[in-house]
C-alpha positions in Angstrom: -59.3 -71.9 77.6 -55.5 -71.8 78.1 -55.4 -68.3 76.7 -57.9 -67.1 79.3 -55.9 -68.8 82.0 -52.7 -67.2 80.8 -54.3 -63.8 80.8 -55.7 -64.3 84.2 -52.3 -65.1 85.6 -50.7 -62.1 83.9 -52.9 -59.5 85.7 -52.0 -58.4 89.2 -53.8 -59.8 92.3 -55.5 -56.5 92.9 -57.0 -56.5 89.4 -58.0 -60.2 89.9 -59.9 -59.1 93.0 -61.6 -56.3 91.1 -62.6 -58.7 88.3 -64.0 -61.3 90.8 -65.8 -58.5 92.7 -67.4 -57.2 89.5 -68.4 -60.7 88.5 -70.0 -61.3 91.8 -71.8 -57.9 91.6 -72.9 -58.7 88.1 -74.4 -62.1 89.2 -76.1 -60.5 92.2 -77.6 -57.7 90.1 -78.7 -60.2 87.5 -80.4 -62.3 90.1 -82.1 -59.2 91.6 -83.4 -57.7 88.4 -84.2 -61.0 86.6 -85.7 -63.0 89.5 -86.4 -61.1 92.7 -87.8 -57.8 91.4 -90.3 -59.3 88.9 -91.4 -61.7 91.6 -92.0 -58.9 94.1 -93.9 -56.8 91.5 -96.1 -59.8 90.7 -96.8 -60.4 94.4 -97.8 -56.7 94.7 -100.1 -57.1 91.7 -101.7 -60.2 93.3 -102.3 -58.3 96.5 -104.0 -55.5 94.7 -106.1 -57.9 92.7 -107.1 -59.8 95.9 -108.1 -56.5 97.6 -110.1 -55.4 94.5 -111.9 -58.8 94.3 -112.7 -58.8 98.0 -114.3 -55.4 97.5 -116.3 -56.7 94.7 -117.5 -59.7 96.8 -118.4 -57.3 99.6 -120.4 -55.1 97.2 -122.2 -58.2 95.8 -123.1 -59.3 99.2 -124.5 -55.9 100.1 -126.5 -55.9 96.8 -128.1 -59.3 97.3 -130.9 -58.2 99.7 -131.8 -55.3 97.3 -131.9 -57.6 94.3 -134.2 -60.0 96.2 -136.5 -57.1 97.1 -136.6 -56.0 93.4 -137.3 -59.6 92.3 -140.2 -59.8 94.8 -141.8 -56.5 93.6 -144.3 -56.7 90.8 -143.5 -54.9 87.5 -145.1 -51.5 87.2 -148.2 -51.3 85.1 -147.4 -48.1 83.3 -148.4 -48.0 79.6 -145.6 -45.9 78.3 -144.3 -46.6 74.9 -141.0 -48.5 74.5 -139.2 -45.3 73.3 -140.6 -43.2 76.2 -139.7 -45.9 78.8 -136.1 -46.2 77.4 -135.6 -42.4 77.1 -136.9 -41.8 80.6 -134.8 -44.5 82.2 -131.7 -43.5 80.2 -132.0 -40.0 81.4 -132.4 -41.2 85.0 -129.2 -43.2 84.8 -127.2 -40.5 83.0 -127.0 -42.4 79.7 -127.1 -40.1 76.7 -128.9 -41.4 73.6 -127.6 -40.0 70.3 -130.0 -41.8 68.0 -133.3 -43.5 68.6 -135.0 -45.3 65.8 -138.2 -47.3 66.1 -138.3 -50.5 64.1 -141.7 -51.9 64.5 -141.9 -53.6 67.9 -138.2 -52.9 68.4 -136.2 -49.8 69.2 -132.6 -49.2 67.8 -130.4 -47.0 69.8 -126.9 -45.4 69.5 -125.4 -44.1 72.7 -122.7 -41.6 73.5 -119.6 -43.1 75.1 -120.5 -44.1 78.6 -119.2 -45.9 81.7 -119.5 -49.7 81.2 -120.8 -50.3 84.7 -123.5 -47.6 84.4 -124.5 -49.0 81.1 -124.8 -52.5 82.5 -126.8 -51.3 85.5 -129.2 -49.4 83.1 -129.7 -52.5 80.9 -130.3 -54.7 83.9 -132.8 -52.2 85.3 -134.6 -52.1 81.9 -134.9 -55.9 81.9 -135.8 -56.4 85.5 -138.1 -53.5 86.1 -139.5 -52.7 82.7 -139.5 -56.0 80.9 -137.4 -54.8 78.1 -134.7 -57.1 76.7 -131.8 -56.7 74.4 -132.3 -58.1 70.9 -128.9 -56.9 69.5 -125.9 -55.3 71.2 -122.7 -54.0 69.5 -120.2 -52.3 71.8 -116.6 -51.3 71.5 -114.1 -50.4 74.3 -112.6 -46.9 74.3 -108.8 -47.6 74.4 -107.9 -44.2 75.9 -110.4 -44.2 78.7 -110.5 -47.5 80.6 -114.0 -48.6 81.7 -115.8 -46.6 79.0 -117.4 -48.0 76.0 -119.1 -46.9 72.8 -122.4 -48.5 71.9 -122.6 -48.6 68.2 -125.9 -50.6 68.1 -128.4 -51.5 70.7 -131.7 -53.0 69.7 -134.3 -53.4 72.5 -137.7 -55.0 72.6 -140.5 -55.6 75.1 -140.3 -58.9 76.7 -143.8 -58.9 78.3 -145.7 -57.8 75.2 -146.6 -54.3 76.4 
């Protein structure tokens, strides 16, 4: 400690002022980059998340009457086979089926990469409108395209016995 004090006293007052100024600048920079900037970035991220979640809530509130109407409607009495129903509804939703394999009362599918939200809407529509439920579902996210998934295995079956 004495060595530091001796060196401090040996430098000129102008150099001492520069060292003190650099020290203060270093402390201010450290506080800014270590504390203030990350806090501001996190606050901005929170604001974006809040805005996105508010949009989701608004969308859900808009969809509620439509879902109630769909629940009140009786299921259609079409007598299409399971594979025909699935193929028709997939085409209507823009979902591309790469493999379709009947397995008795079930139907195994492999799909091309697709948007996760569109896939979930399609599966929900199959269950609510056609009485088709998921028996097995194997999906993997596509790392280079956020929001898109690859369905490796999807097994569907009729829920209502048609």
